[in-house]
ROTI-111481 format. One record per residue (C-alpha): residue number from 1; residue in three letters; chain; x, y, z. Coordinates in steps of 0.05 Angstrom, whole numbers, plus 5000, padded with zeros to 4 digits. Example, Ala and Ser with C-alpha at 12.3 -4.5 7.8 and 13.67 -1.06 7.14 Angstrom:
<dolums>
{dolum 1; 'ala'; 'A'; {5246; 4910; 5156}}
{dolum 2; 'ser'; 'A'; {5273; 4979; 5143}}
</dolums>
This chain:
<dolums>
{dolum 1; 'unk'; 'A'; {3342; 6565; 9452}}
{dolum 2; 'unk'; 'A'; {3409; 6579; 9421}}
{dolum 3; 'unk'; 'A'; {3377; 6618; 9364}}
{dolum 4; 'unk'; 'A'; {3388; 6690; 9341}}
{dolum 5; 'unk'; 'A'; {3323; 6728; 9329}}
{dolum 6; 'unk'; 'A'; {3326; 6786; 9280}}
{dolum 7; 'unk'; 'A'; {3285; 6850; 9285}}
{dolum 8; 'unk'; 'A'; {3286; 6904; 9231}}
{dolum 9; 'unk'; 'A'; {3270; 6978; 9246}}
{dolum 10; 'unk'; 'A'; {3272; 7042; 9205}}
{dolum 11; 'unk'; 'A'; {3308; 7102; 9234}}
{dolum 12; 'unk'; 'A'; {3291; 7171; 9204}}
{dolum 13; 'unk'; 'A'; {3327; 7237; 9216}}
{dolum 14; 'unk'; 'A'; {3269; 7285; 9225}}
{dolum 15; 'unk'; 'A'; {3315; 7341; 9248}}
{dolum 16; 'unk'; 'A'; {3334; 7404; 9210}}
{dolum 17; 'unk'; 'A'; {3406; 7382; 9197}}
{dolum 18; 'unk'; 'A'; {3451; 7322; 9188}}
{dolum 19; 'unk'; 'A'; {3458; 7280; 9252}}
{dolum 20; 'unk'; 'A'; {3489; 7219; 9281}}
{dolum 21; 'unk'; 'A'; {3448; 7172; 9325}}
{dolum 22; 'unk'; 'A'; {3475; 7129; 9381}}
{dolum 23; 'unk'; 'A'; {3438; 7064; 9391}}
{dolum 24; 'unk'; 'A'; {3431; 7032; 9460}}
{dolum 25; 'unk'; 'A'; {3391; 6975; 9488}}
{dolum 26; 'unk'; 'A'; {3364; 6944; 9552}}
{dolum 27; 'unk'; 'A'; {3346; 6869; 9554}}
{dolum 28; 'unk'; 'A'; {3301; 6846; 9610}}
{dolum 29; 'unk'; 'A'; {3336; 6777; 9611}}
{dolum 30; 'unk'; 'A'; {3406; 6805; 9600}}
{dolum 31; 'unk'; 'A'; {3411; 6769; 9533}}
{dolum 32; 'unk'; 'A'; {3463; 6790; 9482}}
{dolum 33; 'unk'; 'A'; {3437; 6844; 9434}}
{dolum 34; 'unk'; 'A'; {3476; 6863; 9371}}
{dolum 35; 'unk'; 'A'; {3469; 6921; 9322}}
{dolum 36; 'unk'; 'A'; {3512; 6972; 9286}}
{dolum 37; 'unk'; 'A'; {3523; 7040; 9318}}
{dolum 38; 'unk'; 'A'; {3529; 7099; 9309}}
{dolum 39; 'unk'; 'A'; {3486; 7115; 9249}}
{dolum 40; 'unk'; 'A'; {3497; 7180; 9210}}
{dolum 41; 'unk'; 'A'; {3438; 7208; 9170}}
{dolum 42; 'unk'; 'A'; {3425; 7270; 9128}}
{dolum 43; 'unk'; 'A'; {3362; 7311; 9134}}
{dolum 44; 'unk'; 'A'; {3300; 7267; 9123}}
{dolum 45; 'unk'; 'A'; {3345; 7208; 9107}}
{dolum 46; 'unk'; 'A'; {3328; 7138; 9133}}
{dolum 47; 'unk'; 'A'; {3368; 7077; 9151}}
{dolum 48; 'unk'; 'A'; {3350; 7006; 9167}}
{dolum 49; 'unk'; 'A'; {3371; 6984; 9237}}
{dolum 50; 'unk'; 'A'; {3378; 6909; 9243}}
{dolum 51; 'unk'; 'A'; {3376; 6884; 9315}}
{dolum 52; 'unk'; 'A'; {3396; 6813; 9333}}
{dolum 53; 'unk'; 'A'; {3376; 6782; 9399}}
{dolum 54; 'unk'; 'A'; {3414; 6719; 9419}}
{dolum 55; 'unk'; 'A'; {3372; 6669; 9458}}
{dolum 56; 'unk'; 'A'; {3420; 6630; 9503}}
{dolum 57; 'unk'; 'A'; {3422; 6554; 9504}}
{dolum 58; 'unk'; 'A'; {3383; 6523; 9562}}
{dolum 59; 'unk'; 'A'; {3328; 6575; 9565}}
{dolum 60; 'unk'; 'A'; {3262; 6541; 9579}}
{dolum 61; 'unk'; 'A'; {3200; 6547; 9536}}
{dolum 62; 'unk'; 'A'; {3155; 6605; 9557}}
{dolum 63; 'unk'; 'A'; {3213; 6651; 9576}}
{dolum 64; 'unk'; 'A'; {3202; 6722; 9550}}
{dolum 65; 'unk'; 'A'; {3253; 6777; 9539}}
{dolum 66; 'unk'; 'A'; {3234; 6850; 9528}}
{dolum 67; 'unk'; 'A'; {3289; 6889; 9493}}
{dolum 68; 'unk'; 'A'; {3283; 6965; 9489}}
{dolum 69; 'unk'; 'A'; {3323; 6996; 9432}}
{dolum 70; 'unk'; 'A'; {3336; 7071; 9438}}
{dolum 71; 'unk'; 'A'; {3364; 7118; 9384}}
{dolum 72; 'unk'; 'A'; {3391; 7184; 9411}}
{dolum 73; 'unk'; 'A'; {3411; 7245; 9370}}
{dolum 74; 'unk'; 'A'; {3483; 7265; 9382}}
{dolum 75; 'unk'; 'A'; {3469; 7337; 9365}}
{dolum 76; 'unk'; 'A'; {3409; 7343; 9412}}
{dolum 77; 'unk'; 'A'; {3409; 7293; 9469}}
{dolum 78; 'unk'; 'A'; {3337; 7310; 9485}}
{dolum 79; 'unk'; 'A'; {3317; 7281; 9417}}
{dolum 80; 'unk'; 'A'; {3309; 7206; 9422}}
{dolum 81; 'unk'; 'A'; {3260; 7150; 9408}}
{dolum 82; 'unk'; 'A'; {3252; 7079; 9431}}
{dolum 83; 'unk'; 'A'; {3221; 7014; 9405}}
{dolum 84; 'unk'; 'A'; {3207; 6950; 9442}}
{dolum 85; 'unk'; 'A'; {3223; 6880; 9415}}
{dolum 86; 'unk'; 'A'; {3192; 6821; 9451}}
{dolum 87; 'unk'; 'A'; {3222; 6752; 9443}}
{dolum 88; 'unk'; 'A'; {3186; 6691; 9470}}
{dolum 89; 'unk'; 'A'; {3218; 6622; 9472}}
{dolum 90; 'unk'; 'A'; {3171; 6569; 9446}}
{dolum 91; 'unk'; 'A'; {3175; 6495; 9429}}
{dolum 92; 'unk'; 'A'; {3216; 6439; 9455}}
{dolum 93; 'unk'; 'A'; {3291; 6432; 9458}}
{dolum 94; 'unk'; 'A'; {3318; 6366; 9432}}
{dolum 95; 'unk'; 'A'; {3384; 6335; 9453}}
{dolum 96; 'unk'; 'A'; {3427; 6292; 9407}}
{dolum 97; 'unk'; 'A'; {3467; 6236; 9438}}
{dolum 98; 'unk'; 'A'; {3528; 6208; 9405}}
{dolum 99; 'unk'; 'A'; {3550; 6160; 9377}}
{dolum 100; 'unk'; 'A'; {3499; 6151; 9323}}
{dolum 101; 'unk'; 'A'; {3504; 6080; 9296}}
{dolum 102; 'unk'; 'A'; {3491; 6069; 9222}}
{dolum 103; 'unk'; 'A'; {3489; 6000; 9193}}
{dolum 104; 'unk'; 'A'; {3479; 5975; 9123}}
{dolum 105; 'unk'; 'A'; {3410; 5946; 9113}}
{dolum 106; 'unk'; 'A'; {3405; 5872; 9097}}
{dolum 107; 'unk'; 'A'; {3336; 5882; 9068}}
{dolum 108; 'unk'; 'A'; {3332; 5860; 8995}}
{dolum 109; 'unk'; 'A'; {3280; 5879; 8946}}
{dolum 110; 'unk'; 'A'; {3260; 5832; 8888}}
</dolums>
């Protein structure tokens, strides 16, 4: 909880001309999803799409989010592709309570 999970994808322009791709998302838990958009590519050119999913604080272990990322051609709206990123929260969340008291040790070594 409170972490940002990073997913990396490769986007390829398989069309017959230069194109720009709009990137959209849908998160099943409504979590914040971040990426750069739009992406302009020449013919057969590729780009790395970095997607960051922010896991909110307070989410309990075992919670799963399914995020669907869709790239849509801006020259042909019928040309699109999607990928699914699944994020599962695991482990325990620890709390820190303040103040933390430090004291000089009186232990002496001889």
